[in-house]
N, C-alpha and C positions, 0 to 999 in steps of 0.2 A: 598492580597494573589495573587500571579501570577501563572497562570496555563500555563505551557509551551506547545506550539503547534509546536514542532520541525519538525514533519512530513511535515506540510504545509509550514513552513518557508523554509525547504530544497527544496521544490518544487519551491518556488519563487526564491530562490538562483540559482537553476538550469536553470531558464528561464531568468535570467538577460541578457539584450542586445540580445535577440533572434529575434528582429525585429518585434515582434507581440505585440498586446495589451493584457496584462495579465488581465483576467477577473475573479474575485473572486466571486463565486456563492455559494448558499446553503440556507437552510431554515433560515428564519429570526431568529435573536437572537442566532445564533450558534457560533458567534465570528469572523465574516468576518472583521468587522471594526477594531477590536482589533488586528487581524493578520496584517493588513496593518499598523496600528499605535496604540501602540508603537512597536510591535514585529519587523516588517520588517524595519521600519524607524530606529530603534535603531541599527539593524544589519548594515544598510548602513553607519551610522555615525561611528560605530566601525571599519568599513573598511576604514575609512579616508575620506569619502565623506563629503565635507563641507556642513553645514546646509543650506547655501544659494542655494545649488544645489539640494536640496530636496524640491520640491514644493508640499505642502500638503494642501488640501482644503476639508473641511467638508461641503458638499453642502446642508445639511439639517439644518444647523445652521442659526439662524436669521441674524447674522452679514454678512452672505454670500448670502443672498436672491437675491441680484442684479445679481449674477453670474448664476442664472437660465436662464438668457438671454444668448443664445449661442454666440452672438457677443461680449458681455462684457466679458464672460469667455475666449473666444479666445484671445481677446485683452489683458486681464490681464495676462494670462499664458505667452504669447509671450513677454510681457514687462519685465518679470523676467529672460528671457534668454538673458544674456548680453555678453557671451563669447562662445568660442568653446568647453569648457569642457562639460562632460556629465551631463545632468540634469535628475532627476528622478521625474516624475509627478505622485503623488498619489491622486486620486480623490475618495472620499467616497460618496456614494449615487448619482452616476452619473445620474440616471434616473430622478433626480430633474431638469435636464437641458433639455429644449426643443430642439429637434433635436440633441441630444447628439452624435448620431452615426456619423454625418458629422463632428462634432467638433473633435472627437477622430481621425477619419481618416485624418483630416487635420493636427493634431499634428504629425501623422506618417511621414509626409513629411519633418519634421524637423530632420536633420541628427543626432543631438546630444541629443536626448531625449529617454527615456525609460518610458513606460506608464503602470500604474497599476490602476485598478478601481474596486470598489465594487458597487453592486446595490441591492435594496430590491426586494422582490419577486413580489410586487404588479404591477410593471411595467417592471421588468428586469428579465425575466425568461429564463430557459435553452433553450426552443424551439426558443426564439427570437435570441439567440446568433448565431445560424447557419445562419440565413438570414441577420441580421443587419450588421454584419461585413464582410460578403463575404470572409471568409477565412483569415481574418486579426486578428482574436481573438484567444487566447490561454486560455482555461478555466481551472481554478483550483477549483474543487468542494470541499467545506468544509462541513464536518459533525459535529454534536454535539460531545461533548467529548466522546472518547472511554473509556472503563472501565479502561485501563491503565492510561490515562490522569486523569480520575476521581479519581482513587486510589492514585495518586501522591499527592493529597491534602486532602486525607481522613484520619481521625483519628479513627482507629478501625480495626477490623479483616477483612480478605478477605471475610468471609461469611457475616458479617454485611454489608460490602460495596456492595456485590452482591445484597442483599435484597434492599438496598436503591437505587442502580443503576437501577434495573429492575422496580422499582416503580416510581422513579422520573426522570429518564433519565439523559441526559448529557448536557442540555442547561446550559451554565456557570453560569448565575444568579440564576437558580434553585439550582444548586450544592452549591453555596455559601450562599444560604439562611440558616438561623440559625435553624429553627424548621421545623417539618413536615408540620404543618399548613401553615407556610410561603411558603414552596415549593409548596404545593397544590394550594394555592391562586394565587401565581405567574403564575403557569402553566394554571390554569383556565382562568385567565385574558388574558394571551397571546392567548389562544385558541379562546376566544370570540372577543377580541378587536384588534388582529393583524392578525392571520392566516385566520380565517373565513372571517373577514371583507375584507382583501386583495383580496381573491378569489371572493367574492361576488361582490365587486366594479369593479374589473378588467373585469369580465366576464358578468356583468349586470344580475346576477342571481336574479330572482324574488321571488323564494320560498326557503328561506334560511333554513327552517325547514327540507325540504326534503334532502337538501345537507348535513345537520348535521346528519340526520338519516342514510344516505349512509355511512358517515364516521364511525358512531357507528357500523353499520353492519360489515364493513371491520375490524374495531378494534376488534370486538367480534370473528372474524373468521381468524385472522392472521395465516398464514401457511396452510390455506385451499384452495383447488382449486375452482376457481369461474370464472365467466364471466358476462358481462352485462345482459344476458338473465336470468341467475340464480339469480342475484341480483334483477332484476325486479320482478321475481316471489316471492322473499322474501318480497318485498314491498306489493305485493298483498296479501300475507299471513297475514301481519299485518293490512292491510286496503284494503278490496276488491274494494274500489272506488279509489285506488291509480292511478294516471296518470303518474307515473314514468316509461317511456318506456325504453327499452334496449338502444335505440339511445341516449336518454337524459343521461342515466347513463354512457354510453361510453364517452360522452362529459365531464361529471363531473369528471370521473376518470382521464381524460386528464388534467383537471384544477388542480386536486390535485397533479398529478405528476409534472406538470410545476411549482407548488409552492413548490416543494421539500418536501412535506408532506409525500408522499408515493412513493414507487418504485415497479415496476412490474418485476417479474421474470418469464421467459419463461421456458417451459419444453423442454427437449432435449432427443430424442431417441438415447440411447448410441449405440445400435447395428445397427440401421438404419442410424445413423449419420445425423439426420435431426431434425429441430425444429417442435414442435407440437404447433400450434398457439393458441389453446383454449382447455380446460380452463387454467388459469394461477394463480399465487399467487401474493399477494400484501403484502409488508412489510412497516412498518412505519420507518421514519428516526430518530425518537426519541420516546423512550418508555414513557417518561413523558407526552408528548403531546397525545400519544395514550391513556394512562390511564386517562387523563383529560376528554376525550370524554365519558368515561365509569364511570366517577365520582369515579375513583380509586377503583372500586368494583370487576372487573373481572381480577383476577391475576393468570391466568393459566400459571404456571411457565414454563412448557414444551414448549408451543407456544412462550412465551416471549423469552426464551433462544434461540430458533431457529431464531427468529427475530434478536437478538443481534449478533449471529454468522454470519448471513447474512451481517449485517452492518459492522462488523469487517473485513470481507473478502473484501467488497467493498472499505472500507477505505484503505486497504493495496494494492489496485490497481488491484484486480482480477475482471474479468468478471464472473458473477455468474448465473448459470442456475439450474433448477430442473432436476435431472436425471430420466429417465424412462428406465427400462430394461424389455423387453418382454420375458417371458419364456413359455414353453409348459408344461402344467399340465394335463396329460392324453390326452383327446381329445380336450381340450380347451387351449386357450392362456390367460395368465394373465400378468398384468403389475405390476412390483415391482418398488418402488420409492427409489431413492437416494436423500437425502435432498438437497445436493448441489454438483454441479460440478464447481469447481473454476479453471478458466483458466487465465493464464498470459503468453503470448508469447507461447513457445512450452511446457510450464509446465502445468500439469493438476493434480488436486487433487480431489478425491471423498471423501465426508464428510457426516457422519451421526450424527445427534444430538439426544442424549438420556438422559433423566433426570437421570436415573440410570440403571446399569446392574448388578443385584445382584443374578441372577439365570442363569443356563446354557440355559434355554429356552429363556430368554430375550436376551442373547448374540447371540444365533442362529438367533433369529428374526432380530436383528439389522445387523448382518453380511450377511444375506441371499442375499440381492440385490448386496452387494459389491462382493460377491463370484461369481456372475454371470457376472461380468465384466472381460473379459479375455484380459487384457492388463497389462503393467508393471508400470502404474502410481500409486502414493501413495493412500492408502485407510486408512481413519482415522475415528474413532468414538470419539466424544467429549461428556463427561458426566458431570453432575453437581457435583457429589461427588468429594471431594478433594483427589484423588487417585494418586499413582505413575504411571508414564507413562510405559506402557507395549507394547510388540509386540508379537503376537501369531504365531503359526506355519504357518498360511496363509499369514503372512506379514502385517496383519492389526494392526495398532497402536491404542491403547485406551489411551486418555489423559483427564485430568480434564479441565473444563471450565476456571479455574484460570490459569493453565499453558498456555492454548491457548491464553487467552486475555492479560496476563501480560508479556509474552515472545514474542516479535515481530518476533523472528526467530523460533517460535514454530512449524511451518510447514516444516522447512528445516532440518529435521533429516536425 
């Protein structure tokens, strides 16, 4: 069963022959290798590119072990370039090659090549890209399956699909597993033997139990404001002898972000037009991995829904912040929160996430912060109930989570 990833395929198509190294990143097992081959490779062949001009190498396969030597890889690739026509170099798991940065930069000096690489998170992280390629790289960040991609291969109603999606997430092999037990076992195995192991080995972490406890705390509190000091205090609440300092937690959070397991959302003062550096919110890049850390027990749908909305906005190319609106209430000042401010170029959208709005009081509560924003950008409330899209007298649109997730143009009303 093939799951189409047209959004990412189109990103690669748009970058063909742009003179940069296309670097496909994202949490492990999210489909980076599959995007490169067969999806992108098939596209090139359908465009008439001769197979001999598509150089594909899986560097984690045993038959290619010798090409971990940078000199042998360099020699091999160059030996296949025998004419002046364009060659497309597709290298999967490039981090397996020692000193791969210099090898790739060397390939860039060949006029008739276009380079595409993927790398696993253990040695090939987002923070590395900035320094390793010195402006020569073009990152395409891949997320696990969106709800729309998930639903394209799902046999069942939207409501059943939603329950499965927020429980098991969007890692392709978890989605394709046949039973709930198979999905849970796969996700737990990935959590223990891939994600945590990668972070521990790369960063030489000695106390893996404390790292896992940190992830569990964040998983329990998705959508909540926090910072390293608050998290350190939570450790002390659990164990008064805890040695997890705010500095250590700050470093661990960075490791988790670099491994694409979590993302940080900053708060933005709408009226003051400035960022508030602390506290912040953290969201998981896959709900199945998040739930695996909690043994699939804490299923707070409202917080999970907020996380999924955040991921959908990021996947659609928005920069996403948490909105803060300060108001005067008598003699005091209060801060109201807007769940998300989605920015893309000159476009801005204010978004609230609400599990349901079935009373006038609840509607007033969700609209309160939006009504304190005095500009003309779109204001939207997304609810879990499968309702018809409406717009009220204040111009605020209310839509269902299904319309939002399944219609890629849902925000362009």
